[in-house]
C-alpha positions as CSV (number, residue, x, y, z in Angstrom):
1,M,15.4,8.2,-17.1
2,K,12.1,6.0,-16.9
3,E,11.2,4.1,-14.5
4,L,10.4,0.4,-15.9
5,V,7.5,-1.5,-14.4
6,I,8.8,-4.7,-13.5
7,I,6.3,-7.4,-11.7
8,E,8.1,-10.1,-9.8
9,P,6.6,-13.2,-8.2
10,Y,5.9,-13.2,-4.9
11,N,8.9,-12.9,-2.4
12,D,8.6,-14.6,1.0
13,N,11.0,-11.2,1.9
14,W,8.3,-8.7,1.7
15,P,6.8,-9.3,5.2
16,R,10.1,-9.6,6.9
17,I,11.1,-6.5,4.9
18,F,7.5,-4.8,6.1
19,N,8.3,-5.7,9.6
20,E,11.8,-4.3,10.2
21,L,10.3,-0.8,9.1
22,R,7.1,-1.1,11.0
23,L,9.3,-1.5,14.0
24,Q,11.8,1.6,12.9
25,I,8.7,3.7,12.2
26,V,7.0,2.6,15.4
27,N,10.0,3.4,17.6
28,Q,10.4,6.8,15.9
29,L,6.6,8.0,15.9
30,G,5.1,6.3,18.8
31,T,1.9,7.6,19.9
32,A,1.8,9.8,17.0
33,I,0.1,6.9,15.1
34,Q,-2.8,4.9,15.6
35,R,-2.5,1.8,13.5
36,I,0.3,0.6,10.8
37,D,-0.5,-1.7,8.2
38,H,1.5,-3.6,5.2
39,I,-0.9,-2.8,2.4
40,G,-0.6,-3.1,-1.5
41,S,0.4,-6.4,-3.5
42,T,3.5,-7.3,-1.2
43,A,1.2,-7.6,1.3
44,V,-0.8,-10.4,0.2
45,V,1.3,-13.8,-0.1
46,G,1.2,-15.4,-3.2
47,L,0.4,-12.4,-5.2
48,A,3.1,-11.1,-7.7
49,A,4.2,-7.3,-7.5
50,K,6.3,-4.7,-8.0
51,P,8.9,-5.1,-5.3
52,I,7.8,-1.9,-3.7
53,I,6.6,-2.0,0.3
54,D,3.3,0.0,0.7
55,I,2.9,0.8,4.3
56,Q,-0.5,2.6,5.3
57,I,0.1,4.7,8.6
58,S,-3.2,5.9,10.3
59,V,-3.6,8.8,12.1
60,S,-6.4,10.5,14.4
61,D,-5.9,14.1,12.3
62,L,-4.8,13.9,9.0
63,D,-4.5,18.0,8.8
64,N,-2.1,17.8,12.1
65,I,0.8,15.2,11.3
66,E,3.7,17.5,12.0
67,E,5.3,15.0,14.4
68,V,4.9,12.3,11.7
69,K,6.5,14.1,8.9
70,S,9.5,15.3,11.1
71,G,9.8,11.3,12.2
72,L,9.5,10.2,9.0
73,H,12.2,12.7,7.6
74,E,14.6,11.6,10.1
75,M,14.1,8.4,9.0
76,G,15.4,9.5,5.7
77,F,11.7,9.7,4.0
78,K,10.7,12.6,1.9
79,Y,7.2,14.0,1.8
80,R,5.7,14.3,-1.4
81,E,3.9,17.8,-1.5
82,D,3.1,17.4,-5.2
83,N,0.5,14.3,-4.1
84,A,-2.7,15.0,-5.8
85,D,-4.7,12.9,-3.8
86,L,-5.8,14.6,-0.8
87,T,-7.1,12.0,1.1
88,K,-3.6,11.1,2.4
89,R,-0.1,12.4,2.8
90,Y,2.5,10.6,0.7
91,F,6.2,9.8,1.7
92,R,8.9,8.1,-0.5
93,E,12.3,6.6,0.1
94,R,15.3,9.3,-0.5
95,P,17.9,7.9,-3.1
96,G,19.9,4.9,-2.2
97,M,17.1,3.6,0.5
98,R,14.9,0.8,-0.4
99,R,11.8,1.5,-2.7
100,T,9.0,2.4,-0.2
101,H,5.9,4.1,-0.4
102,I,4.1,5.2,2.8
103,H,0.6,6.7,3.0
104,V,-0.6,8.5,5.9
105,R,-4.2,8.2,6.2
106,Q,-7.3,9.1,8.5
107,L,-8.2,6.4,10.6
108,G,-11.3,5.3,9.8
109,S,-11.5,7.4,6.4
110,W,-12.9,5.7,3.6
111,S,-9.4,5.8,1.6
112,E,-7.9,3.5,4.8
113,Q,-10.6,1.1,4.7
114,F,-10.5,0.7,0.9
115,N,-6.9,-0.6,1.2
116,L,-7.6,-2.7,3.9
117,L,-10.4,-4.3,2.3
118,F,-8.8,-4.7,-0.9
119,R,-5.6,-6.4,0.4
120,D,-8.1,-8.7,3.2
121,Y,-10.2,-9.9,0.0
122,L,-7.2,-10.9,-2.1
123,R,-5.5,-12.8,0.9
124,E,-8.9,-14.6,1.1
125,H,-9.3,-15.2,-2.6
126,E,-7.1,-17.1,-4.6
127,V,-8.7,-17.1,-8.0
128,E,-9.0,-13.1,-7.9
129,R,-5.7,-12.9,-6.4
130,T,-4.3,-15.2,-9.6
131,K,-6.3,-13.1,-12.3
132,Y,-5.1,-10.0,-10.7
133,A,-1.3,-11.1,-10.8
134,Q,-2.0,-12.0,-14.7
135,F,-3.5,-8.6,-15.4
136,K,-0.5,-7.0,-13.7
137,Y,2.2,-9.0,-15.8
138,D,0.2,-8.4,-19.1
139,L,-0.2,-4.6,-18.1
140,A,3.5,-4.7,-17.4
141,D,4.4,-6.1,-20.6
142,Q,2.2,-3.8,-22.4
143,Y,3.2,-0.5,-20.6
144,R,7.1,-1.4,-19.6
145,D,8.2,2.1,-19.6
146,Q,5.5,4.0,-19.0
147,R,4.0,3.7,-15.0
148,N,1.4,6.1,-15.2
149,K,0.0,4.3,-18.1
150,Y,0.4,0.8,-16.1
151,V,-1.3,2.6,-13.0
152,E,-4.2,3.5,-15.2
153,G,-4.6,0.4,-16.8
154,K,-5.5,-1.3,-13.4
155,T,-8.2,1.0,-12.6
156,E,-11.1,-1.3,-13.9
157,I,-10.0,-4.5,-12.5
158,V,-9.5,-2.8,-9.1
159,W,-12.9,-1.6,-9.4
160,N,-14.4,-4.9,-10.1
161,I,-12.6,-6.4,-7.3
162,M,-13.8,-4.3,-5.0
163,L,-17.1,-4.6,-6.0
164,K,-16.8,-8.5,-5.0
165,A,-14.8,-7.3,-1.9
166,N,-17.9,-5.1,-1.1
167,K,-20.3,-8.1,-1.2
168,W,-17.8,-10.3,0.6
169,S,-17.3,-7.9,3.2
170,Q,-20.9,-7.7,4.2
171,E,-21.4,-11.5,3.9
172,I,-18.8,-11.9,6.4
173,G,-19.3,-8.6,8.5
174,W,-15.7,-7.6,7.4
175,K,-14.1,-5.2,10.0
176,P,-10.2,-4.4,9.6
177,S,-8.0,-7.0,11.2
178,K,-6.0,-6.0,14.1
179,P,-3.2,-3.6,13.0
180,D,0.4,-4.5,12.2
181,L,1.3,-1.9,15.0
């Protein structure tokens, strides 16, 4: 069965859902993690999104996360060994759980910072946020039952936003906000 790409208007419950998951993760993993953040479109107030909560967990050593793997497994999350992105370790919910993506990344790494800057820039720039939302709606209409094409289709706009975010980060001296931990 194909998974449809559905974009929804921003939902005020998304931060609450993240916070509930965050508390569970912190209680389970404790000092095994350095920071935890709500990332992705559901982390940006006012941004339309697929109703999937993305959580970024930052660790001090990405190659030594057995405690994290074990703890997330106990919570019902499955480690995705088939993940091709070697800058992170990726976990998904088990059947019957709420759709959640957990991205475990090295603290201070480029991929960790990329996701935080992208989120923070969109939080601060309504015009970009609105354009990005409309683009996602249009792309979802075009590739309703082709998730990979939808994801690939966002590449150019994401990089265009990041070019602006990079300039903005230099102008304001951006650094990651305090973690949600």
